C-alpha positions, 0 to 999 in steps of 0.5 A: 139168602144166608142160613139164618142160624149161621148168620145169627151165630156170626152176628150175635153169637153171645146173644141168648137164643133160647131158654126153657127157664133152666137151660140157656143157649146163645146163638153160637151154642145153638148153632154148634148143637144144631150142627152136632145133631145134624151130624147125628142124623147123618150117622143114623142114615136119616138124612136120605129123605128130603122130609123128616117127621118130628113129634115133640112137645115144646121142649129144648130137645124138640127145638134143637132137633127142628133147628138141626133139620133146617140147618141140614137143608131138610124139611120138617113135617110137624106132627100134632102129638094130640092126634090118634095113631090113624090120623098120624099114619095118614099124615106120615103116608101122605108126606112120604116120610120113611121115619119119625123122630119122637120125644120120649113119652109120646105115643108112637105104638102103631105108627107105620114108619120107623121111629127114632127117639130123641134120646137115641138120636142124641146118643148117636155118633157124630159124622160130618155132614155138609150143612146148608150154607144158604136158604132158598126162598122157594125151598120148603122149610116145613109142612104142617097139616091143617086141622081137618075140620072137614074132610082129610087134612091137607099138608100146607107147604111153607117155604123159607120165603113164606116164613121170612115175609111173615116175620118181616111184616110182623116186625114192621107192625109190632116193632119187635127188636133183638132185645125182645124175649118172646114167651112160647107156650103155644105148640111149636108143631102149630104155626103159632109156635113155630113162627115164634121160633122162626122169628127168633132166628130172623130177628136175633130175638130170645125165645122162652120155651114152655112145655105146656100152658099152665096159667099159674106158671105162665103168670109167674114167668110174666111177673118174674122174667124179662118177657116182652111178648107172649102169643095166646089164644082166647082161652089162655088170655081169659085164664091169665086175666083172671089170675092177674085180676085176682093177684093184682101182681104187675108183670115185669117192667119190660112186658109190652103185650100179648099177640092174640090169635086162634079165633074171635074174642068177646068184647068184655074180655078185651075191655078187661084187658084195658082195665088191667092195662094189658096191651093186646094185639088181635091178629088174623092169619092161618097155617097157609099164611105162616101165621098173622097177616092182619093185626091190630096195632097197639096204637089202634087197639083201644079205638077198634075193640073187636077188630083184627086190624089192618093188613100188614105190610106186603099183604093185600085184603079184600072182601068178596062182594057177594059172599063177604068172604075174606080174600088175601094176597101175600108173599107169606102165602103157601105155594100149595098143598102137598100132593093136592094141587087141585084143592089149592087151585080151587082156593085161588080166584081167577085174578089171583086172590086166596079164598080164606073161607072166613067171612068178615067186613070192614069198617069205614076206616078199613079195619077188619072184623071177622064174623066167622067161618063160612062153613060154620054159618047157619042159614035160618029162615033166609037169615045168616047167623054166625056162631061167633056173634052168639058166643060173644054175647053169652060170654058176659053171662055170669053163670056160664063158663063157655058156650059153643053154637052149631047149626042143625037141620030144621024142617021149618027154618032149614037150620036152627042154632043150638048150644053146648055149654059149660056151666058155672051154676047148678041152678042155671035153666034153659029158660034163663039162657033163652031170656038172656039171649032174647034181651041182647040178640035178634030172636032168630039168633037165640038157641032154644036147645042147650046141652051141658058138657064138662068141657068143649073140644079144642085142638092143640092150637086152642081152636074150637072144633065144632065138627066134634059137636056135630059128631057127638049128636050124630053118634047118639051118645046121651048128652044132658039137655038143660031144662 
């Protein structure tokens, strides 16, 4: 298939491809700049390695560099800027790269490979380089490492075919067109952000880059600029809802809705979306499937609040009868984990379904509801307890900012749930939270111990990191317990 960037430069050269609010590039200009940067990569001898590591924020410089790597026919190894040096070194070693391109201002001290700043790259001379004329479906476009909630993170290989099938399925569900402008405030080093970049190339759509999420800035952009779609995770959605409810300001006339991913959302938040007339498409996907493979259409959203929807075109879905695990088949699925074929094989059933590790159920109309991670499930006295359900109930508690639930060992019940909270009130008591839960949940699901934190641990894509709460307890670090 054609090189997507070259194709869009030919078909829609004058169309706005990307903007950061100050600098604008058409597809023709984006192609020209990517070609130039590929020549600079070549002049520095950086195209000798098949894979190129990139450490960047959501900036135009990072965006352009990623496009140059792809255009030159190489694979981007995306690095998470929030990781420690030890974690980055593991990924650099595992992916067998010789150097790392980085955005100035990001920490690279202690990295075990040669580092080249984007400033130095853009100042380098340009030498001619034979650019990739075509993208082959089976060639790896990108490698992203999983969050590593258990064990070492795995390098997920994402081919051009994976990205293409993901983008096509999403467009068929949401009706995206070249006239759209997608606001990208989720990190481009995660699939949530990079998939927006790839959709921009495939659809011929404008991408509006924002370096980091600031609720007031994003609200202002949604009101004043011609944004049609924005991808959000739950905590982003909640902050934007509060601002919209407070300001009563209407989003721009072209705004169509929000694509929600990154974890479950509580019913009260979705009901507030309805009240404020903000269309929200809940979705389900993962790094291994190049973003969403299941989504709730705008038309179905009001009647199926809390559902992740139905499988997109090209995706098959089933629920395992004994374990209730969500299993899928899709051409957007990764061909494997870098250097770890056994771990990938272990996730494929004998009849070819990918085991997601998530537990869920289907309603009578075939809509998927995600109950939680099988790894997070708490078995107490023979009963299965999902933290997501408990957290969703407590999301309506006016005195709580946030809650996270984990299971710990218990001599009597095998396991029991405990909670970590961020409180809005100094008057809040454990008894009040216990009473609140018992009025709304089966008693065995209600945590009896509550620890107070200033904030909960999230990764860069907005997902709660429960394992860090387990580590906090194991470290014997003093944690305030609510009385």
